[in-house]
C-alpha positions in Angstrom: 322.1 252.6 156.3 325.1 252.1 154.6 326.3 254.6 151.5 326.9 251.6 149.0 323.0 250.8 149.9 321.9 254.4 149.1 324.0 254.4 145.9 322.4 251.2 144.9 319.0 252.4 145.4 319.3 255.8 143.7 321.1 254.0 140.7 317.8 251.6 140.7 315.2 254.3 141.1 317.2 256.4 138.3 317.1 253.8 136.1 313.5 252.7 136.3 312.1 255.6 136.9 313.6 257.7 134.1 311.5 259.3 131.3 313.3 257.3 128.7 312.0 253.8 130.6 308.5 255.2 131.1 307.9 255.9 127.3 309.3 252.6 126.3 307.2 250.8 128.9 304.4 252.9 127.7 305.0 252.3 123.9 305.2 248.7 124.4 301.5 248.6 125.9 300.2 250.8 123.0 301.7 248.4 120.7 300.1 245.5 122.7 296.7 247.1 122.6 297.1 248.0 118.5 298.0 244.3 117.8 295.4 243.0 120.1 293.0 245.1 118.3 294.1 244.1 115.0 293.5 240.7 115.6 290.0 241.4 117.4 288.8 242.4 113.9 290.8 239.9 111.8 289.5 236.7 110.2 291.6 234.8 113.1 289.2 235.9 115.7 286.5 233.5 116.2 283.9 236.3 116.2 285.0 238.0 113.1 281.7 236.7 110.9 279.4 238.6 113.4 278.3 242.1 112.3 278.6 245.3 114.1 280.6 248.5 114.2 284.2 247.7 113.9 285.2 250.0 116.6 283.2 247.8 118.8 284.7 244.7 117.7 288.4 246.0 118.1 287.9 247.4 121.6 286.0 248.1 124.8 286.4 251.7 123.7 283.0 251.7 122.3 281.2 250.4 124.9 283.2 252.6 127.2 282.1 255.9 125.2 278.3 254.9 125.9 278.3 253.5 129.2 281.3 254.9 131.1 281.2 258.8 129.3 277.9 259.3 128.3 276.8 257.0 131.6 274.4 253.8 131.0 273.3 254.4 127.3 275.2 251.6 125.8 271.5 249.6 125.4 270.3 252.5 123.3 273.4 252.2 121.0 273.0 248.2 120.7 269.3 248.9 119.6 270.9 251.1 116.8 273.0 248.4 115.9 270.2 245.8 115.5 268.5 248.1 112.9 271.4 248.0 111.2 273.0 244.8 111.5 270.0 242.2 112.2 269.1 239.8 115.1 272.8 239.6 116.3 275.5 242.0 116.8 278.9 242.1 118.0 278.8 244.9 120.7 282.7 244.6 122.1 285.7 242.3 121.5 284.5 239.2 123.4 280.5 239.4 123.3 277.3 239.1 121.1 273.9 240.6 121.7 270.5 238.8 120.4 267.1 240.9 119.6 265.4 238.1 118.7 262.8 237.0 121.5 262.4 233.8 120.2 266.0 232.7 120.7 265.4 233.2 124.8 265.4 229.7 125.6 268.8 228.9 124.3 270.5 231.9 125.8 268.8 231.1 129.3 267.7 227.5 129.3 266.9 225.2 132.0 267.2 221.4 132.3 270.7 221.6 133.4 272.6 222.8 130.2 275.7 224.9 131.6 275.6 229.0 131.4 278.5 230.9 132.9 278.3 234.7 133.5 280.6 236.9 131.3 283.7 238.1 133.7 283.1 241.4 132.2 279.6 242.1 133.5 280.9 240.6 136.9 283.3 243.3 137.1 280.8 245.5 138.4 280.6 243.6 141.7 282.7 244.7 144.6 283.6 243.6 147.8 281.3 240.5 149.2 278.8 240.8 146.2 281.5 238.6 144.2 280.9 235.6 146.4 277.2 235.6 146.4 275.1 233.4 144.1 274.3 236.3 142.0 277.9 237.0 141.4 279.1 233.3 141.0 280.6 233.1 137.0 280.8 229.7 137.0 277.6 227.5 136.6 278.6 225.0 138.9 279.2 227.6 141.9 276.4 229.2 141.2 274.5 226.1 141.3 275.7 225.0 144.7 275.2 228.7 146.4 271.8 228.7 144.5 270.7 225.4 145.7 271.1 226.0 149.2 268.8 229.3 148.9 266.3 227.9 146.6 263.8 226.3 149.5 263.7 229.7 151.2 262.2 231.4 148.3 259.9 228.8 146.5 256.3 229.8 145.8 255.0 227.3 148.8 257.5 229.2 151.2 256.3 232.3 149.7 252.6 231.5 150.7 253.6 230.8 154.2 255.3 234.5 154.3 252.0 235.8 152.6 250.6 237.0 155.8 253.6 238.9 156.9 253.7 240.9 153.5 250.0 241.4 154.1 250.7 243.1 157.3 253.2 245.3 156.0 251.3 246.1 153.0 248.2 247.6 155.3 250.6 249.1 157.2 252.0 251.1 154.4 248.4 251.9 153.3 247.4 253.2 156.7 250.6 255.3 157.0 249.9 256.6 153.2 246.2 257.5 154.1 247.1 259.1 157.4 250.2 261.3 155.6 247.4 264.0 154.2 248.0 267.0 152.4 251.8 266.7 151.9 253.8 265.4 148.7 254.8 261.8 149.2 257.9 260.1 146.9 256.6 256.7 146.0 259.6 255.4 145.6 260.7 256.0 149.0 257.4 254.6 150.3 257.4 251.5 148.3 261.3 251.1 149.4 260.1 251.3 152.9 257.6 248.3 152.3 259.9 246.5 150.2 262.9 246.8 152.6 260.8 245.9 155.6 259.5 242.6 153.7 262.9 241.4 152.8 264.7 242.2 156.4 262.0 240.9 158.2 261.9 237.5 155.9 265.6 237.2 155.9 266.8 238.5 159.1 263.9 237.7 161.4 262.4 241.2 161.8 262.0 244.2 159.6 264.1 247.2 160.0 261.4 249.6 161.0 261.0 251.6 157.8 257.3 251.6 157.7 257.6 252.7 161.7 259.7 255.9 161.2 258.2 259.4 160.8 258.4 260.1 157.6 259.7 258.0 154.2 263.4 258.8 153.6 265.0 255.8 155.7 265.2 252.7 153.7 267.7 250.6 151.3 267.3 253.0 148.3 270.0 255.3 149.3 272.3 252.5 149.7 271.7 250.5 146.8 271.9 253.7 144.6 275.6 254.2 146.1 276.1 250.7 144.7 274.3 251.1 141.1 275.6 254.3 140.8 279.1 253.2 140.6 279.0 250.1 138.4 280.6 251.7 135.2 283.5 252.6 137.3 284.2 249.0 138.6 283.3 247.5 135.3 285.9 249.4 133.6 288.3 249.7 136.0 288.2 246.7 137.9 291.4 247.3 139.9 289.7 250.0 141.8 287.1 247.3 143.2 289.9 246.0 145.1 290.2 249.0 147.1 286.5 248.1 148.6 287.9 246.4 151.3 289.0 249.7 153.0 285.6 251.1 152.9 284.8 249.9 156.7 287.8 252.3 158.0 286.1 255.3 156.0 282.6 255.4 156.5 282.7 258.9 158.2 284.6 260.4 155.3 282.3 259.0 152.6 279.1 260.5 150.4 276.4 259.6 152.6 274.7 257.1 150.3 277.8 255.5 149.4 278.7 255.2 153.2 275.1 253.7 153.7 275.8 251.0 151.0 279.3 250.2 152.9 277.7 250.1 156.4 275.0 247.4 155.1 278.0 245.2 153.6 280.3 245.1 156.0 278.7 246.1 159.4 274.6 245.5 159.4 274.5 242.5 157.5 277.6 240.8 159.1 275.9 241.4 162.5 272.7 239.4 161.5 275.2 236.4 160.5 276.9 236.6 163.9 273.7 236.7 165.8 272.2 233.7 164.0 275.6 232.1 165.0 274.8 232.8 168.6 271.1 232.2 168.3 270.7 228.7 166.1 267.4 228.2 167.0 266.2 231.7 165.7 264.8 230.1 162.6 266.1 232.9 160.3 267.4 232.2 156.5 270.9 232.4 158.0 270.4 229.7 160.7 269.2 227.3 158.4 272.2 228.0 156.0 274.6 227.5 159.2 273.1 224.2 159.8 272.8 223.1 156.0 275.5 220.8 153.8 277.3 223.4 152.2 280.9 223.1 152.7 282.5 224.9 155.3 283.9 227.6 153.3 280.7 228.6 152.0 279.4 229.3 155.6 281.9 231.6 156.6 280.5 235.2 158.1 281.8 237.0 154.9 280.1 234.5 152.6 276.8 234.4 154.2 276.7 238.1 154.9 277.4 238.7 150.9 274.3 236.5 150.0 272.4 238.7 152.7 273.3 241.9 151.1 272.1 240.1 147.4 269.1 239.1 148.7 268.6 243.0 150.2 269.2 244.3 146.9 267.3 242.0 145.0 264.1 242.1 147.4 264.0 245.9 147.8 264.5 248.4 145.1 263.7 246.6 142.0 260.2 245.5 143.3 259.7 249.1 144.7 260.6 250.4 141.1 258.1 248.4 139.5 255.5 249.3 142.1 256.2 252.9 141.7 255.7 252.6 138.2 252.4 250.5 138.7 251.2 253.8 140.9 252.1 255.9 138.1 250.0 253.8 135.4 246.9 253.6 138.0 246.8 257.4 138.3 247.7 258.6 134.9 245.3 255.8 133.1 242.1 256.4 134.9 240.3 254.2 132.2 242.7 251.0 133.3 242.4 251.8 136.7 238.5 252.1 136.7 238.5 248.6 134.6 241.1 247.1 137.0 238.5 248.3 140.3 235.7 246.5 138.4 237.5 243.5 137.8 238.3 243.0 141.5 234.9 244.0 142.2 233.5 241.1 140.0 236.0 238.6 141.2 234.4 239.3 144.9 237.7 240.9 146.5 237.2 242.5 149.6 236.0 245.9 148.8 238.0 247.3 152.0 241.1 245.9 150.4 241.8 244.5 153.5 241.3 240.6 153.4 243.3 239.8 150.2 244.6 236.4 148.9 247.5 236.2 146.4 246.4 233.1 145.0 243.1 234.6 144.4 244.3 237.9 143.0 246.4 235.7 140.6 243.4 234.4 139.2 242.2 238.0 137.9 243.0 238.2 134.0 242.8 241.8 134.3 244.9 242.2 137.4 247.4 239.7 135.8 247.5 241.7 133.0 248.1 245.2 134.6 250.9 243.4 136.4 252.7 241.7 133.6 252.5 245.1 131.8 253.8 246.8 134.6 256.9 244.3 134.3 257.2 244.7 130.7 257.4 248.7 131.1 259.4 248.7 133.9 261.9 246.1 133.3 263.3 245.2 136.6 267.3 244.6 135.5 267.0 246.2 132.3 270.9 245.8 131.1 271.8 242.7 129.2 272.7 239.8 130.7 275.3 237.7 128.9 275.5 234.1 129.3 278.4 231.8 128.3 277.4 228.2 126.5 280.9 226.6 127.8 280.5 223.5 126.5 278.1 223.8 123.4 278.0 225.6 120.1 274.4 228.0 120.0 273.0 227.7 116.4 271.0 230.3 115.5 268.0 230.5 112.2 265.6 233.3 112.2 262.0 231.8 112.1 260.5 231.5 108.3 258.0 234.2 107.9 259.7 236.7 110.6 261.9 239.8 109.6 264.8 237.9 110.6 264.2 235.2 107.9 267.4 234.1 106.2 269.6 235.1 109.1 272.1 232.1 110.5 275.0 231.8 112.5 276.8 229.7 114.8 277.7 231.0 118.2 281.2 229.6 119.0 281.0 227.9 122.7 282.6 230.1 125.2 281.2 233.2 123.9 279.4 235.2 125.9 275.9 236.4 124.3 272.9 237.9 126.1 269.9 240.1 125.7 268.4 243.3 127.3 264.8 243.4 128.7 264.7 247.0 127.7 264.7 245.4 124.2 263.0 242.8 124.0 260.3 244.2 125.9 260.0 247.1 123.3 260.0 244.6 120.5 257.3 245.6 118.2 256.6 242.1 116.6 256.1 240.8 119.9 254.4 243.7 121.8 252.5 245.6 119.5 252.5 249.5 120.3 255.1 248.8 122.6 255.3 252.1 124.2 252.0 252.0 125.3 250.8 250.5 128.8 248.3 248.4 127.7 247.2 245.4 129.9 244.9 244.2 127.6 247.4 242.6 125.3 247.6 240.1 128.3 244.3 238.6 128.0 242.8 236.6 125.4 239.9 236.9 123.4 237.8 234.5 125.8 238.8 237.1 128.7 241.6 234.6 130.1 245.2 235.2 130.9 247.3 235.0 127.7 250.3 233.1 129.1 252.0 232.6 125.8 253.6 236.1 126.3 255.5 235.4 129.5 258.3 233.4 127.6 259.2 237.3 126.4 259.4 238.9 129.7 262.9 239.1 130.9 262.1 241.2 133.9 263.3 238.4 136.2 266.0 236.9 133.6 265.3 233.5 132.5 266.5 230.0 132.7 268.8 228.4 135.6 269.8 231.8 136.9 266.3 233.4 136.9 265.6 235.8 139.6 265.9 233.9 143.2 263.2 236.5 144.9 260.5 236.2 141.7 258.0 234.6 144.0 258.4 237.4 146.6 258.1 240.1 144.3 255.0 238.9 142.6 253.3 238.4 146.1 254.1 242.1 146.7 253.2 243.3 143.7 249.7 241.7 143.6 248.8 242.4 147.1 249.9 246.0 147.0 248.8 246.7 144.0 245.2 245.4 144.8 245.3 247.0 148.4 246.4 250.7 146.7 243.5 250.4 144.4 241.0 249.6 146.9 242.2 251.6 149.8 244.4 254.4 148.9 243.9 255.2 144.8 240.6 256.8 145.5 242.0 259.6 147.9 245.7 260.2 145.5 246.5 262.6 143.3 249.7 262.7 141.0 251.5 265.3 141.4 253.6 264.7 137.7 251.4 263.7 135.2 254.2 263.1 132.5 255.5 259.8 131.0 259.0 261.3 131.4 258.8 260.1 134.8 258.9 256.7 133.6 260.5 256.9 130.4 263.8 254.9 129.9 267.0 257.2 129.5 269.9 255.4 131.0 270.3 252.7 133.3 272.8 251.3 136.2 271.0 248.2 136.7 267.7 249.2 136.6 266.5 252.0 133.9 266.1 255.3 134.8 264.4 258.8 133.7 266.5 261.7 132.4 268.3 263.5 135.5 266.5 266.3 137.0 263.1 264.4 136.1 260.9 264.6 139.2 260.2 261.4 141.1 256.8 260.0 141.3 254.8 261.7 143.8 251.5 261.9 145.3 249.3 264.1 147.4 246.8 262.0 149.6 243.5 264.1 150.0 241.7 263.6 153.5 238.7 261.2 153.1 
């Protein structure tokens, strides 16, 4: 290397990296951020008329404090904002939040009205998840990817899958009844069930989690590895790009995060390759590979991404709801007694083995028990913002409601969302919202009160409603009925305290205070 080149490089380095240049660049960046914050709170910003804390409107620092520093607690602060400012508040420079349940069908419509996702929310997705149907920002991209998957998760298709779900539910009950005298973490147990169910359907065979000795191997650890880091990716999206290096460092990662990366980059891509080798296997992937999706949507990377998305959607949230349902069964003996009586009156097999999802859905009290579990346990609890790209949205508070007189025009292109946690706790819709009360879902005539369904956001709403909703409902009905009839009489709840199901923070799903004992039971011998 010539001396002249060395001299040039040294001169360049001394110029670029000296303290004066660095301070000037930092000053320019800070000036830009300050000017942007001033614009965000100025009358020139299209959202300046919407109420909320000035700091929240000025920058993402406000949200960062509650979700990153205090970890997953912004929904609590948003609730306080609504108490002060009314039905719609500005929660960051770009985004609005609505708490009025009557506006749900405008934010989450059906019928082809365009709704994109907010990029700030999508920053939580990393690696292959960014190319899933769930991770699609644009309405058109989501529609293409979702359309290819819809038929696999229709209710008619789930009725065909029901015998397999029934088999796995009975296997779970058999294992629970054989596991006497030792504490069982029901979150782990139900994750074994839901993980085996979705893997059996998506990949052609269950992962064998119910076959293992014990309960601790399932998808729970991998998914918690993902959800525990969402605020890092959301506020520092540039770090998310480093996830592509994960397969090379699996042996050096924390166990849960390594499990996540192994599923994402090793196990599920292996299922896609197997589908290519065996196109007559009859799995979701063989059908997708044979579908009319464009070639770029059929790559191993893309299809494995959807496989991981299905795994997450089909396991942790449903397992969480089943765990909460078990807590309510055992901590509210009056509700359990009434549910047992309702099953008996409906002629359900008292042995809890010959069950029918379609028949169970018709039992009003079981319907109420399931719906109230969904309300109390939320599913995905955080706000789910949507962007009406082609239309302004007009909000008017209903006459006679506490929001009467409030009127807003939400400009097209503005992210606005609702939170399951807040909507499900709206006392105007659900009186005594902290009470587990299945009766609220039953009319005075003893029929199902389906009028409340439109306020339930456990599976989101509209064109982006959860793909796996029918599968989740099948599992909920069959499992709750089987547990009530077969296992609950021998179950003792170890932590009979509502702290176990009390929302404290959220990482996609609601979580109790750190250090709270998991919902666990002991099975006594028959």
